[in-house]
ZATOR-738510 format. One line per 2 residues: their letters; for each residue x negated, y, z of C-alpha. Coordinates in nm, 2 decimals, decimal comma, m for minus. Layout:
N
a = X Y Z  ...
# end
This chain:
218
mt = m1,66 m6,67 6,97  m2,03 m6,63 6,92
en = m1,99 m6,61 6,54  m1,74 m6,33 6,56
tt = m1,96 m6,13 6,79  m2,25 m6,16 6,56
tt = m2,05 m6,06 6,26  m1,91 m5,75 6,43
ea = m2,26 m5,63 6,54  m2,39 m5,68 6,18
et = m2,10 m5,48 6,03  m2,15 m5,21 6,28
at = m2,52 m5,18 6,20  m2,45 m5,17 5,83
ae = m2,19 m4,90 5,87  m2,42 m4,68 6,08
ta = m2,69 m4,72 5,82  m2,47 m4,64 5,52
ap = m2,27 m4,35 5,67  m2,44 m4,00 5,69
ea = m2,45 m3,82 6,01  m2,15 m3,60 6,05
pt = m2,22 m3,23 6,10  m2,18 m3,09 6,44
dl = m1,96 m2,80 6,53  m2,27 m2,57 6,58
da = m2,40 m2,64 6,23  m2,06 m2,56 6,08
ar = m2,04 m2,24 6,27  m2,38 m2,13 6,15
aa = m2,30 m2,21 5,79  m1,97 m2,03 5,81
rr = m2,12 m1,72 5,98  m2,12 m1,40 5,77
ps = m2,38 m1,12 5,81  m2,27 m0,84 6,04
sr = m2,21 m0,49 5,92  m2,54 m0,37 6,07
er = m2,73 m0,64 5,89  m2,55 m0,55 5,56
ar = m2,64 m0,18 5,61  m3,00 m0,26 5,67
ad = m3,01 m0,48 5,36  m2,85 m0,20 5,15
sa = m3,10 0,06 5,29  m3,39 m0,16 5,21
ak = m3,27 m0,21 4,86  m3,22 0,16 4,80
qa = m3,57 0,24 4,93  m3,72 m0,02 4,71
aa = m3,54 0,13 4,40  m3,64 0,48 4,49
sg = m4,00 0,38 4,53  m4,00 0,22 4,20
as = m3,84 0,52 4,03  m4,08 0,77 4,18
ak = m4,39 0,59 4,09  m4,56 0,78 3,80
pa = m4,78 0,62 3,55  m5,15 0,71 3,56
pt = m5,23 1,02 3,33  m5,39 0,94 3,00
aa = m5,73 1,08 2,90  m5,56 1,31 2,65
al = m5,33 1,45 2,92  m5,63 1,51 3,15
ak = m5,82 1,68 2,87  m5,52 1,90 2,79
ea = m5,48 2,00 3,16  m5,86 2,08 3,19
aa = m5,84 2,30 2,87  m5,54 2,48 3,01
kv = m5,73 2,56 3,33  m6,03 2,69 3,13
sa = m5,80 2,91 2,92  m5,64 3,06 3,22
ai = m5,98 3,13 3,38  m6,15 3,29 3,08
ge = m5,85 3,49 2,96  m5,79 3,63 2,61
ep = m6,04 3,91 2,63  m6,35 4,02 2,83
ht = m6,28 4,17 3,17  m6,55 4,44 3,17
at = m6,50 4,77 2,99  m6,82 4,75 2,79
lr = m6,76 4,40 2,66  m6,39 4,48 2,59
tr = m6,49 4,78 2,37  m6,72 4,55 2,17
fe = m6,45 4,28 2,16  m6,18 4,52 2,03
al = m6,40 4,64 1,75  m6,41 4,28 1,61
gv = m6,18 4,14 1,35  m5,92 3,88 1,43
gk = m6,13 3,59 1,32  m6,43 3,69 1,53
rk = m6,21 3,76 1,83  m6,09 3,40 1,82
aa = m6,44 3,28 1,78  m6,55 3,48 2,08
vk = m6,27 3,34 2,30  m6,36 2,98 2,19
aa = m6,73 3,04 2,26  m6,65 3,19 2,60
rl = m6,44 2,88 2,69  m6,72 2,65 2,59
al = m6,97 2,84 2,80  m6,73 2,83 3,10
eg = m6,69 2,45 3,06  m7,07 2,42 3,05
ga = m7,09 2,57 3,40  m7,14 2,94 3,33
tr = m6,95 3,21 3,53  m6,68 3,41 3,37
aa = m6,91 3,71 3,32  m7,20 3,51 3,18
aw = m6,96 3,32 2,95  m6,83 3,64 2,80
na = m7,17 3,79 2,76  m7,30 3,48 2,59
am = m7,00 3,47 2,36  m7,02 3,83 2,26
de = m7,39 3,80 2,19  m7,33 3,50 1,98
va = m7,04 3,64 1,78  m7,13 4,00 1,76
pk = m7,50 4,05 1,86  m7,60 4,40 1,95
ea = m7,78 4,59 1,68  m8,15 4,64 1,76
aa = m8,22 4,99 1,87  m8,42 5,19 1,62
pk = m8,77 5,23 1,74  m8,84 5,57 1,89
ap = m9,06 5,80 1,70  m9,40 5,84 1,86
ak = m9,42 6,14 2,07  m9,60 6,43 1,93
pk = m9,93 6,50 2,09  m9,92 6,81 2,30
ae = m10,10 7,10 2,15  m10,43 7,19 2,32
qk = m10,39 7,50 2,52  m10,71 7,67 2,39
fr = m10,61 8,02 2,49  m10,48 7,95 2,84
gv = m10,63 8,19 3,08  m10,84 8,37 2,82
ai = m10,87 8,74 2,88  m10,77 9,00 2,61
pg = m10,95 9,33 2,60  m10,73 9,60 2,77
yv = m10,51 9,34 2,94  m10,52 9,14 3,26
lk = m10,37 8,80 3,31  m10,07 8,87 3,52
wp = m9,85 8,55 3,51  m10,03 8,23 3,38
hg = m9,81 7,94 3,26  m9,86 7,61 3,08
gy = m9,77 7,69 2,72  m9,78 8,07 2,75
dl = m9,93 8,35 2,95  m9,79 8,69 3,05
la = m10,05 8,97 3,03  m10,01 9,33 3,16
tt = m10,20 9,64 3,03  m10,48 9,78 3,24
dk = m10,39 10,13 3,14  m10,03 10,22 3,11
sa = m10,12 10,56 2,95  m10,29 10,39 2,66
dr = m10,12 10,36 2,33  m10,04 9,99 2,35
pv = m9,76 9,76 2,47  m9,74 9,74 2,85
wl = m9,67 9,36 2,84  m9,77 9,08 2,61
vr = m9,66 8,71 2,59  m9,92 8,48 2,44
cn = m9,89 8,13 2,29  m10,17 7,95 2,46
ah = m10,19 7,69 2,18  m10,25 7,93 1,90
gt = m10,34 8,26 2,06  m10,04 8,44 1,90
tk = m9,92 8,74 2,10  m9,59 8,94 2,11
pi = m9,52 9,27 2,28  m9,24 9,25 2,54
ka = m9,06 9,50 2,75  m9,07 9,31 3,08
ak = m9,20 8,98 3,23  m8,85 8,83 3,23
eg = m8,83 8,87 2,86  m9,16 8,69 2,83
dv = m9,04 8,40 3,04  m8,76 8,34 2,78
lg = m8,98 8,38 2,47  m9,27 8,18 2,61
tn = m9,07 7,85 2,65  m9,11 7,56 2,40
ag = m8,78 7,66 2,24  m8,86 8,03 2,23
rp = m9,21 8,03 2,09  m9,12 7,91 1,73
aw = m8,92 8,24 1,69  m9,24 8,45 1,70
ca = m9,54 8,21 1,67  m9,56 8,10 1,30
kc = m9,78 7,80 1,38  m9,54 7,67 1,65
ka = m9,26 7,71 1,39  m9,45 7,50 1,14
ea = m9,51 7,23 1,40  m9,15 7,21 1,53
# end
């Protein structure tokens, strides 16, 4: 009796050690459970968002692309011709080659930090510099008014002026002109009918017509 009992306990222990533990009903239920429709919808939405994010991601622009974009901005800012009337007139007088050179020079100046106006001024001065103005002829020295205010026998100084004087006779009954206009630089006189006529003939433009020395100096 004792021997049989010992054998049974040993067999039982061996069977328990060799046989794996049988799964429970809860484990089987968990393994067999399928995701709900809400969980599947969430998973699908997450997958779509991930795909969209990957598709919209743009690669970093290359140096060449950045340079091209910067050049396009400069071209748009500087334009194809100067914006002021004066510079535009000079620009339009250039040939095709110099026009292209002026546009290029203006763009380089703008890239260097110049304003649009300064860029075009610098470009035009570089491509088509202004011609130096001819030196002005020295002004003629004014003739010395040697006879200004000098009396003439038989006449009185009636209307003194800078380059000429008007003189009136002291005796209207005398056989001489009533009025004289005199060139104060050379002393030349000319009979006139009235003071108004003398004011016209006594001007710088009028004196060469009757004063030979003024004509020679004109």
